[in-house]
C-alpha positions, 0 to 999 in steps of 0.5 A: 520770137513773134511770128508776126507783127501784130501778135507779141502778147498771144505769144508770151503766153504760151500756155495760156487758155483762152477759157481758163484764167486758172490754167494760164496763170498756172502756166505763167508760172513755167514761163519766165521771158528773160529765161526763155531766149528767142526760138532760133537755128543756131549758126553752123558750127565751123570744126573747132576744139569744142564742137559738140560731136566728134571731140576726140577727132577735132582734138588730135587735129588741133594745132600744137599749143606754145611750149607749155609746163609739160612740154618743157620737159620733153627729151631733147635728143637728135631724132636719130638717137630718139628711142621709141620710149622716149618719142612716147614720153615726148608725145604724152607731154606735149598731149598734156599741154595741148589739153590744157591749151584748149581748157584754157581758151574754152574758159576765156571765150566763154567767159568773154561772151558771158561778159559781152551777153550781159553788157549787149542783151541785158539792157533790151531785156530791161526795155522788153520787161518795161514794154511788157510792164505797160502792157500789164498796167494797159490791160488792167486799166481797160478790162472793165471797158463796156465795148469788149465782148464776153471772149474779148475780156477773157482773153485781155484777162488770160493775157494779163494774168500770164504776162503778170505771172512772168513779171512776178517770177523776175521778183516784180511784187507789184505784178505779184499783187495785180496778179493776185488781185485779178485771179481766182487763185493766188501765184503761192497757191499756183506754185504749191499745185504746180509743185504737187503735180510735178512731184506726182509726174517725177514719181510715175515717170520713174516708176512706171518708165523707168522701172526704179522706185521714186525719191522721196520728195515729201516736203519738196515744193520747188519743181527744179529741186524736185528734178535735181532730187530725182537726178541725185536719186538715179545717180545713186541707183546707177551706182549701186548698180555699177558697184554691183556689176563691177563686184560681179565682174571682179568675181568672175576674173578672179575665178580666171586666171589673168592673160600674158597682157593682163598681167603684163599691164598689170605689172606696168601699173604696179611699176608705175605707181611705185615711181609715182611714189618714188618720185614724191618720197624724193620730194618730200625728203629734199623739201622737208621744211623742218631740215631748213634753217634758213627762214626765207628758204623754209618758207619756200620749201614748204610751199613747195611742199604744199604744192607736191601734196597737192600734185601726188593726190591728183597723180599730177606727174608734170606738177611733180617733175617741175617741182623737181626742177624748181628744188634743183634736185634734177636738170633738165637733161634728165629725162634723156638719161633715164632707162626705157623702163623708167621712161615707159612707167612715166609714160604711163602716169602722163597718158592716165593724167592725160585721160583725166585732163580729157574728162575734165575738159569735156566735163567743163565744155558741157558746164559751159554749154548748159551754162550759156544755154548754147544750142545744140551743134554749136561750137564754143569758138568765139566766131560761132558764140558771137554770131549766136550773140547777134542773131539773138541781139536781132531778134530781141529788137525785133521783139520790141519792135513788136511790143511797142507797134502793140501798145501803140495799137491799144491806145484807141478803143477800135484798135484795142478791140482788133487786137483782142481779136489777134490774140484770141486766134493765136491762143486757140491755135496754142490750144489746138496745137496742144490738143493735138500733142503739138508744141505751143508757140513759145517764143 
């Protein structure tokens, strides 16, 4: 956001150099008005399902959802007759439904926020783009004013190049042509130079800071693709290191006799795996479509068998148990008649399924945090996202006001020169901050 009413243009040129138009153009390629949200403090995060910290505690404290596909499979019995195995089985089922409900609510909340942002923020961005365009065209038509000092003309050129490059990065061909006409270096040349510098920086970072071999970035020009290639490279190295550590750990374990607890856990896991396989085989035997003479029933069984195959591949016990109900292989009271050993095996599978769902939930949360560009510490709750969007809209409206004021000021020649003097001061402050290692005044 602008820091004062009379300085929006210079703030647009956050990395621009008042002395070097070439440097200003290079910086412009790195800054895109549409992609850079106003700097702002995130609204204070209230406790919720998806706060950026203490997720496990919040998930555990979340209210129970309405009965879902998993909860419907619970053992129903009097509390006095419920065994520990039955209670553990029920808790695992409820936990699965709770995580699924959280994921569904998060997805709906974030999609609604995206739609609101598109409907309410996009028009403001379009207005700002138009105002910036007007400023660029004004600067282009007034660069040759004889009343401008050398410093004022240099500042005007720096602003023009940076703003035009910003607009060109959004696909404005006219602004790209204007930039290349006014700049000693074309945007294509700047992009190649930036990509080369980015590649060298990435390689230096990987090799000298992380002490790992650098990825091969030959022929990669896009800085973002370079970063993605580097991330893939680092992930590959991490995976190789993980496999080496696991192999070494397995070798050490092979030399040691497992403890009684380890043997018990291994036996429980093997029993659980056999139980899952048995359920799937029973379903496959019951639903084999080739054994069904009725066409409609064969189609129904084919669809259920397809669901069962997918559920077995992802170890989705809840889905398999529901297919058993749909195929009338068991009734609603089936679980209450199972042995303690069988319930323990099913509960272990359900806990593992819940753990996998929790990992998926956390990954979805991180994806949305990145996709929505949510500030650190802000929870993905409707009220918090709405408050954040309202703040963004307010600040963009303020930006529009500043641009209109600046455009009005520069219409008079004396006002134009005074405005350029203000911009020169801001650019010098930014250069001073950069030399001192500070952050430029992005907005």
